C-alpha positions as CSV (number, residue, x, y, z in Angstrom):
1,X,-13.7,28.3,9.7
2,X,-10.4,26.5,10.2
3,X,-7.6,28.4,11.8
4,X,-3.8,27.8,11.8
5,X,-2.1,26.7,15.0
6,X,1.7,27.0,15.0
7,X,3.6,26.4,11.8
8,X,1.7,23.5,10.2
9,X,-1.4,22.5,12.1
10,X,-5.0,23.5,11.2
11,X,-7.8,23.4,13.7
12,X,-11.2,22.5,12.2
13,X,-14.2,24.3,13.6
14,X,-16.8,22.0,12.0
15,X,-14.9,18.8,12.8
16,X,-16.0,16.4,10.1
17,X,-17.5,13.1,11.2
18,X,-16.3,9.7,10.0
19,X,-19.7,8.2,9.3
20,X,-18.5,4.8,8.1
21,X,-15.6,2.9,6.7
22,X,-15.1,-0.3,4.7
23,X,-12.1,-2.4,3.7
24,X,-11.6,-5.2,1.3
25,X,-8.4,-7.2,1.1
26,X,-6.7,-10.1,-0.7
27,X,-6.1,-13.6,0.6
28,X,-2.8,-13.0,2.3
29,X,-4.2,-10.1,4.2
30,X,-7.3,-12.2,5.0
31,X,-5.0,-14.7,6.6
32,X,-3.5,-12.1,8.9
33,X,-4.3,-11.0,12.5
34,X,-6.9,-8.4,11.5
35,X,-9.0,-10.8,9.3
36,X,-12.2,-10.5,11.3
37,X,-12.4,-6.7,10.8
38,X,-12.4,-6.7,7.0
39,X,-15.6,-6.4,5.1
40,X,-14.6,-8.9,2.5
41,X,-11.6,-11.1,1.5
42,X,-11.0,-11.7,-2.2
43,X,-9.3,-15.1,-2.7
44,X,-8.7,-14.6,-6.4
45,X,-5.9,-12.1,-7.1
46,X,-7.7,-11.1,-10.3
47,X,-11.0,-10.4,-8.3
48,X,-12.9,-11.8,-11.3
49,X,-11.2,-9.4,-13.7
50,X,-8.7,-10.0,-16.6
51,X,-5.8,-8.0,-15.1
52,X,-4.3,-7.2,-11.8
53,X,-4.9,-3.5,-12.5
54,X,-8.5,-4.0,-13.2
55,X,-8.7,-6.1,-10.0
56,X,-7.4,-3.2,-8.0
57,X,-10.0,-0.9,-9.4
58,X,-12.7,-3.5,-8.7
59,X,-11.9,-3.8,-5.0
60,X,-11.6,-0.1,-4.6
61,X,-15.0,0.5,-6.1
62,X,-16.5,-2.3,-4.0
63,X,-15.0,-0.7,-0.8
64,X,-16.6,2.6,-1.7
65,X,-20.0,1.0,-2.3
66,X,-19.7,-0.9,1.0
67,X,-18.8,2.2,3.0
68,X,-21.6,4.1,1.3
69,X,-24.1,1.4,2.3
70,X,-22.9,1.4,5.9
71,X,-23.1,5.2,6.1
72,X,-26.9,5.2,5.4
73,X,-26.3,7.8,2.7
74,X,-26.9,7.6,-1.1
75,X,-24.6,8.4,-3.9
76,X,-26.6,11.6,-4.6
77,X,-25.6,12.8,-1.1
78,X,-21.8,12.6,-1.9
79,X,-20.3,15.9,-3.2
80,X,-16.8,14.7,-3.9
81,X,-14.5,11.6,-4.1
82,X,-10.9,11.9,-3.2
83,X,-8.8,8.8,-4.0
84,X,-5.5,7.5,-5.2
85,X,-3.2,4.6,-5.6
86,X,0.3,3.6,-6.6
87,X,-0.2,3.0,-10.3
88,X,1.0,5.4,-13.1
89,X,-1.5,8.4,-13.3
90,X,-3.6,6.9,-10.4
91,X,-5.4,4.7,-12.9
92,X,-6.8,2.3,-10.3
93,X,-8.8,5.1,-8.8
94,X,-9.8,6.8,-12.0
95,X,-11.1,3.6,-13.6
96,X,-12.8,2.6,-10.3
97,X,-14.9,5.8,-10.2
98,X,-15.4,6.6,-13.9
99,X,-19.0,5.5,-13.8
100,X,-20.2,6.8,-10.4
101,X,-21.2,10.3,-11.6
102,X,-19.7,12.2,-8.7
103,X,-17.0,14.9,-8.8
104,X,-13.6,13.3,-8.3
105,X,-10.1,14.4,-7.3
106,X,-7.3,12.0,-8.0
107,X,-4.5,12.1,-5.4
108,X,-0.9,10.8,-5.3
109,X,0.9,10.7,-1.9
110,X,2.2,7.1,-2.3
111,X,1.4,5.3,0.9
112,X,0.3,8.5,2.6
113,X,-2.6,8.9,0.1
114,X,-5.3,8.0,2.7
115,X,-4.2,10.7,5.2
116,X,-3.8,13.2,2.3
117,X,-7.4,12.5,1.2
118,X,-8.6,13.0,4.8
119,X,-6.7,16.3,5.1
120,X,-8.1,17.8,1.9
121,X,-11.7,16.5,2.5
122,X,-11.7,17.8,6.1
123,X,-10.7,21.3,5.0
124,X,-13.3,21.2,2.2
125,X,-16.1,20.2,4.7
126,X,-14.9,22.8,7.2
127,X,-15.0,25.5,4.6
128,X,-18.6,24.7,3.8
129,X,-17.9,23.8,0.2
130,X,-18.7,20.1,0.8
131,X,-21.2,18.3,3.0
132,X,-20.2,14.7,2.3
133,X,-17.0,13.3,0.9
134,X,-15.5,9.9,0.2
135,X,-11.8,9.3,1.1
136,X,-10.3,6.1,-0.4
137,X,-7.1,4.5,-1.4
138,X,-5.9,1.1,-2.8
139,X,-2.9,-1.0,-3.7
140,X,-2.4,-4.5,-5.1
141,X,0.7,-6.6,-4.6
142,X,0.9,-7.9,-8.2
143,X,0.3,-4.5,-9.9
144,X,2.8,-2.7,-7.6
145,X,5.5,-5.3,-8.0
146,X,5.2,-5.2,-11.8
147,X,5.5,-1.4,-11.8
148,X,8.1,-0.7,-9.1
149,X,10.2,-3.8,-9.0
150,X,10.3,-6.9,-11.2
151,X,7.8,-9.1,-13.0
152,X,6.4,-11.7,-10.6
153,X,7.7,-14.5,-12.9
154,X,11.3,-13.2,-12.2
155,X,11.2,-14.5,-8.7
156,X,13.6,-12.0,-7.3
157,X,14.9,-12.5,-3.7
158,X,13.5,-9.9,-1.2
159,X,15.9,-8.0,1.1
160,X,15.4,-8.1,4.9
161,X,14.2,-4.5,4.9
162,X,11.6,-5.0,2.2
163,X,7.9,-4.7,2.7
164,X,5.0,-6.5,1.2
165,X,2.6,-4.4,-0.8
166,X,-1.0,-4.9,0.6
167,X,-3.7,-6.0,-1.8
168,X,-6.6,-4.0,-0.4
169,X,-8.7,-1.0,-0.6
170,X,-10.2,1.2,2.2
171,X,-12.9,3.9,2.0
172,X,-14.5,6.2,4.6
173,X,-17.4,8.6,4.3
174,X,-16.9,12.0,5.9
175,X,-19.9,14.3,6.7
176,X,-20.9,17.5,8.4
177,X,-23.0,15.7,10.9
178,X,-23.9,12.2,12.2
179,X,-22.5,9.6,14.6
180,X,-18.8,8.7,14.6
181,X,-15.4,9.9,15.5
182,X,-14.5,13.4,14.4
183,X,-11.5,14.9,12.6
184,X,-10.6,17.8,14.9
185,X,-7.3,19.0,13.4
186,X,-4.8,18.2,10.7
187,X,-1.1,18.7,10.2
188,X,0.0,18.5,6.5
189,X,3.5,17.2,6.2
190,X,6.6,18.5,4.5
191,X,8.8,16.6,2.0
192,X,11.8,15.2,3.9
193,X,14.7,13.6,2.0
194,X,17.6,12.2,4.0
195,X,19.4,10.7,1.1
196,X,18.1,7.1,1.2
197,X,18.5,5.4,-2.2
198,X,17.5,1.9,-1.4
199,X,14.0,1.3,-2.9
200,X,13.8,-1.9,-0.8
201,X,14.0,0.1,2.4
202,X,11.2,2.5,2.2
203,X,10.8,2.5,6.0
204,X,14.1,4.3,6.3
205,X,13.0,6.8,3.6
206,X,9.7,7.6,5.3
207,X,10.7,7.6,9.0
208,X,12.3,11.0,8.9
209,X,9.1,12.5,7.5
210,X,7.0,10.8,10.1
211,X,9.3,12.2,12.8
212,X,9.1,15.7,11.4
213,X,5.3,15.7,11.2
214,X,4.7,14.1,14.6
215,X,7.1,16.6,16.2
216,X,5.5,19.5,14.4
217,X,2.0,18.4,15.5
218,X,3.1,18.1,19.2
219,X,4.8,21.5,19.2
220,X,1.9,23.2,17.4
221,X,-0.8,21.8,19.7
222,X,1.3,21.9,22.9
223,X,0.4,18.2,23.6
224,X,2.6,15.3,24.6
225,X,2.6,11.6,23.6
226,X,0.6,10.9,26.8
227,X,-2.3,12.9,25.4
228,X,-3.0,10.2,22.8
229,X,-4.4,6.7,23.0
230,X,-2.5,5.8,19.9
231,X,-0.1,7.3,17.4
232,X,-0.6,5.2,14.3
233,X,1.8,5.4,11.4
234,X,1.3,3.8,8.1
235,X,3.3,2.1,6.9
236,X,6.9,2.2,8.2
237,X,7.1,-1.5,8.8
238,X,9.3,-3.0,11.5
239,X,12.6,-1.3,10.4
240,X,11.0,2.1,9.8
241,X,9.1,2.0,13.1
242,X,12.3,1.3,15.0
243,X,14.0,4.2,13.2
244,X,11.1,6.5,14.0
245,X,11.4,5.9,17.7
246,X,15.1,6.6,17.6
247,X,14.7,9.8,15.6
248,X,12.0,11.1,18.0
249,X,14.1,10.2,21.0
250,X,16.8,12.5,19.6
251,X,14.2,15.2,19.7
252,X,13.3,14.4,23.3
253,X,10.1,12.6,22.4
254,X,9.5,9.1,23.7
255,X,6.6,7.3,21.9
256,X,6.5,4.8,24.9
257,X,3.8,2.2,24.2
258,X,1.6,4.6,22.2
259,X,2.9,3.8,18.7
260,X,1.4,1.3,16.3
261,X,2.1,0.9,12.6
262,X,-0.4,-0.3,10.0
263,X,2.4,-2.2,8.2
264,X,3.1,-4.4,11.2
265,X,-0.5,-4.7,12.3
266,X,-2.0,-6.1,9.1
267,X,0.4,-9.1,8.8
268,X,2.0,-11.6,11.2
269,X,5.6,-10.8,10.5
270,X,6.9,-14.1,11.9
271,X,4.5,-16.4,10.1
272,X,3.6,-14.8,6.8
273,X,7.0,-14.1,5.2
274,X,6.4,-10.4,4.6
275,X,9.9,-9.3,5.8
276,X,9.4,-5.9,7.6
277,X,5.6,-5.8,7.1
278,X,3.0,-4.3,4.8
279,X,3.1,-1.2,2.6
280,X,1.1,0.4,-0.2
281,X,-1.8,2.9,-0.3
282,X,-4.2,0.2,0.7
283,X,-2.4,-0.8,3.9
284,X,-3.2,2.3,6.0
285,X,-6.5,2.8,4.2
286,X,-7.8,-0.7,5.1
287,X,-6.5,-0.7,8.7
288,X,-8.0,2.7,9.4
289,X,-11.4,2.0,7.8
290,X,-11.9,-1.3,9.6
291,X,-9.8,-2.1,12.6
292,X,-9.3,1.4,13.9
293,X,-12.9,2.5,13.4
294,X,-13.9,-0.6,15.3
295,X,-11.7,0.4,18.2
296,X,-13.5,3.8,18.3
297,X,-16.9,2.1,18.1
298,X,-16.0,-0.1,21.1
299,X,-14.7,2.8,23.1
300,X,-11.2,1.3,23.2
301,X,-9.6,4.5,21.9
302,X,-10.8,8.1,22.0
303,X,-7.9,10.1,20.6
304,X,-5.9,8.9,17.7
305,X,-3.1,10.6,15.7
306,X,-3.2,9.0,12.2
307,X,0.1,9.6,10.4
308,X,0.1,7.8,7.0
309,X,3.6,7.9,5.4
310,X,4.7,7.9,1.8
311,X,7.8,7.3,-0.3
312,X,7.5,9.6,-3.2
313,X,9.7,7.6,-5.6
314,X,9.4,6.4,-9.2
315,X,11.2,3.6,-10.9
316,X,12.7,6.0,-13.4
317,X,14.2,8.4,-10.9
318,X,15.6,5.5,-8.8
319,X,17.3,4.1,-11.9
320,X,18.7,7.5,-12.5
321,X,20.4,7.4,-9.1
322,X,18.0,9.7,-7.3
323,X,17.2,9.6,-3.6
324,X,13.7,8.9,-2.1
325,X,11.7,11.8,-0.8
326,X,9.3,11.0,2.1
327,X,6.1,12.6,3.3
328,X,3.7,12.1,6.2
329,X,0.4,13.8,6.9
330,X,-1.2,13.8,10.4
331,X,-4.9,13.6,11.1
332,X,-6.2,13.9,14.6
333,X,-9.3,11.7,15.1
334,X,-11.3,12.0,18.4
335,X,-14.4,10.3,19.8
């Protein structure tokens, strides 16, 4: 059974295996530096559907089926699906999985949803309640812009600290046994709110939460930054990543060259006009389920701390003058 280590970290005895992963993205993401790792690139922003929201559900469902195919498992082997997105009531996920006939838990952690799903699924597998689980998340530039900012037709000017919501969906299959990297421990994060009110600067809102979770994980485990091949956040973007490094330095933690961010990996910031980088539930989900799993398969990394971050805001609360709470959950993945 799992056991607590320090104040927040949980050690997993059964160490769930990531059997497979799949990621499907839109055209802009397919033009980025990680293009060759994606399972499919959808050129049509509608993905053959009538609405952007239906398109997001479509690519999420397709990512699940692709991950399932690559795992060698059948749908009847899956005990639970844990998934979420940015839309009201997590409708991209609930509509994506309404016909799969598998128990489902809808999650909302904003852009941290992928790590949240891994945290919960890993504990369920470690407890013996589940043998195989699907962890998945999605986002869509057009559906997110319409909900959180302005109609696309408005053509609003983006601020220098803004991030570009990724059109994409990622899914991984977790199991009790098999070949692949293992989840060895998890550090669920706390809500951290440092008073940021600018919804166009989510990196600043999320960086304090990432700092808190990384610091807690290192203290709980007694490890240092040097013990990891990579500490991967998702998705602070360029501004938030710079802020994270400064915050950790104030806590006597130097990330050195170990830090990478999903939001700056998925796009070419100089050439693609995405300001500070990518964001959205699909950003870290896609990067983890394709590029990162490939690094494990090639033996390029053996110990990764995956720290997906989320800005827990809503348009209504922002319009009411509220601040933006941040969250970050850490998942230790080892070969």
